[in-house]
C-alpha positions as CSV (number, residue, x, y, z in Angstrom):
1,M,169.7,-145.6,-10.6
2,I,167.4,-147.3,-13.2
3,K,169.9,-150.1,-14.0
4,D,170.4,-151.1,-10.4
5,H,166.8,-150.8,-9.1
6,V,164.4,-151.3,-11.9
7,D,163.5,-154.6,-13.7
8,I,160.3,-153.6,-15.4
9,L,159.6,-150.1,-16.5
10,F,156.0,-148.9,-17.3
11,G,155.3,-145.4,-18.6
12,N,154.0,-143.4,-21.5
13,E,155.8,-141.9,-24.4
14,E,156.3,-138.5,-22.9
15,E,157.5,-139.9,-19.6
16,L,160.1,-142.0,-21.4
17,K,161.4,-139.0,-23.5
18,T,161.5,-136.8,-20.3
19,L,163.4,-139.5,-18.4
20,F,166.2,-139.5,-21.0
21,A,165.9,-135.8,-22.0
22,E,165.3,-137.0,-25.5
23,D,162.9,-135.5,-28.1
24,D,162.9,-138.7,-30.3
25,F,160.8,-141.5,-28.9
26,Y,162.9,-144.3,-30.7
27,K,166.2,-142.9,-29.4
28,A,164.7,-142.9,-25.8
29,L,163.6,-146.4,-26.4
30,D,167.1,-147.5,-27.4
31,L,168.5,-145.8,-24.3
32,V,166.2,-147.7,-21.9
33,K,166.7,-151.2,-23.5
34,P,170.0,-152.0,-21.9
35,L,168.9,-150.7,-18.5
36,V,165.8,-152.8,-17.7
37,E,164.6,-156.3,-18.4
38,I,161.3,-155.1,-19.9
39,A,160.0,-151.7,-20.8
40,A,156.3,-151.2,-21.6
41,V,155.4,-147.8,-23.1
42,T,152.0,-146.5,-24.1
43,R,151.7,-144.1,-27.0
44,N,148.1,-142.9,-27.0
45,A,146.6,-143.3,-30.5
46,K,149.8,-144.8,-31.7
47,G,149.4,-147.9,-29.6
48,S,152.1,-149.3,-27.3
49,V,155.6,-150.8,-27.4
50,V,157.2,-153.5,-25.3
51,V,161.0,-154.1,-25.4
52,N,163.2,-156.6,-23.6
53,G,166.7,-155.7,-24.8
54,R,166.7,-157.1,-28.3
55,V,163.1,-157.5,-29.2
56,K,160.6,-154.7,-29.9
57,I,156.9,-155.6,-29.9
58,L,154.7,-152.9,-31.4
59,S,150.9,-153.0,-30.7
60,K,148.4,-151.0,-32.6
61,P,145.6,-149.4,-30.7
62,K,142.3,-151.2,-30.7
63,K,139.0,-149.3,-31.0
64,S,136.7,-150.0,-28.1
65,T,133.1,-149.4,-27.5
66,T,131.5,-148.1,-24.4
67,S,129.7,-151.4,-24.0
68,S,133.0,-153.2,-23.6
69,I,134.0,-151.0,-20.7
70,R,133.2,-152.5,-17.3
71,P,134.2,-151.4,-13.9
72,V,136.8,-153.7,-12.4
73,P,137.1,-154.0,-8.6
74,A,140.7,-153.4,-7.5
75,I,142.6,-154.4,-4.4
76,C,145.1,-151.6,-3.6
77,M,147.8,-151.2,-1.1
78,P,148.7,-147.6,-1.2
79,P,150.8,-146.0,-2.4
80,V,152.3,-148.5,-4.9
81,F,150.6,-151.8,-5.4
82,C,147.3,-152.4,-7.1
83,M,145.8,-155.7,-8.2
84,A,142.6,-156.0,-10.3
């Protein structure tokens, strides 16, 4: 189903591991790579990972301060699409 209907996959580490019934994050990442054009996965304190088949981009988390957090108005079209 993913291969035929999903181009870009967004999720967190636990969702990805659950999707593939895999305990190892990197094994689950290898399983998703051939199925989608891009997968973007958040990993909490470990940062995030973006893959597009052959390339893996790892991003370390950045420490933020409360002064940098501002509300962003969003335009949403329930249940799926939101644009900030």
